[in-house]
Phi, psi and omega in degrees: 000135184290147178290147178284139180287141178279125181294145180293143179294147180270130180290154180296321183226127178280123189243163178291128181281089188270148176293143179097320176051192173062213185295333182286351180235032187293338181292337181286350180280347179283156174296132180303329178294324179293320177295319179294320179295319177295320177296323178294321178298313180293321181293312179292326181290336179271353182299317183288336188265127181245005180274165184281332185291313182298309179293326180293322178296315179295316180298319179295318178298321179287324178298328178298330181275348183303316180296343181256011184278347182083006180262135179281169185295323181295317179296318179297320181294316183292313183280327182274340181305310179301325179288324175297317177297318177297319179295316180295317181293324176296318178295322180294316179297317178295327179290321183280323188240354180277172182261351184264356178070215183296322181298315179293325179294314178297319179299317180295317180294315182293319180299318179296317179293323180291332177280322186280320188298316177301319178295323178295315180295322181291321183278312184282337180269013181232149174290131184303320180294318177297322179296314179296320178298318179295319179299315184284313189277326187254319180263000176059034175287136177305148187296325183298308176294327180293319177291331176295319176298317179298315181296318181296317181291324178289334183275346181303313177298325180295318178295325177296318177295319179295324178297317179295321179296316178297318180298313180294323180295319179289325178293325178295332178276359179088013180273087180238147181271337184065231178251017179274109182293327180294315178293327178298316179295318182296319178291326180295314180290333174292320175295321179297321179294320177295322176293322177299317179297316179295321180294321179295318179297315180295318178297322179294316177297319181292319179296320177296317179296320179294320177295323179294335177264010172062038175291136177082005182265353182172178180296142182231155174278164182237132180290329182230149181260126177273120185258142180241117183253179182298321181297328178292329176288324182290336182294308174298326176298317176298324178296320177296320180294319177298319178296317179296320178296321180295314179294322180293314179298318180294322180291320179295325179281348181078020182257357184295122177234121179265156188300318186250024180276000000 
């Protein structure tokens, strides 16, 4: 009679299977809830400061962690591109219509990027299921919004596939912009509307399925246990220290500008 196989040991924390692995992806070893909490600390802490130095110090500190986030360059480019565009457009608007000139424009752009980048690393560098488990079990987030976060992260690849399908279908019908920029914009917004309709339909079906399984109606058991270690506590503390260092340096240099000052 054949010997029974020994089950593989269960890891303390289920982590995102990042390309590169090892030391270059050590940030993925943290509990996703800890990373989200650290990003929330940095985001809320930067709300009062509108100068470039405070946001720049935080942004620089977060950029140092990017190579260890477990995200490849293509993913960072695709996900980070819209935030870079938002930062540049925010800086341009503040430069053209603001009262602080170039300094205020740079401050607005840097501040927006410093708020967005930690959240991007926390969400994209974590397994969606681990993130939902951490939100419910460690941060005590109600199950319904936590499952909504899980569903949204799981649907992102599906929406990307649907975008490609819509583009190919319209191209097959001869809907091409050529070199006409006006028609290109019109076709882009047409594809966006079609994607929005598909997303609403998919979301409606998923919400119905979740209601049928009684999500959010009472306590539920968990298939996996989300573990919180000492390093997970140190991550939000490190975010607080980075924030304090940014404010201290800005105050010492005399560049600190508060939102309502």
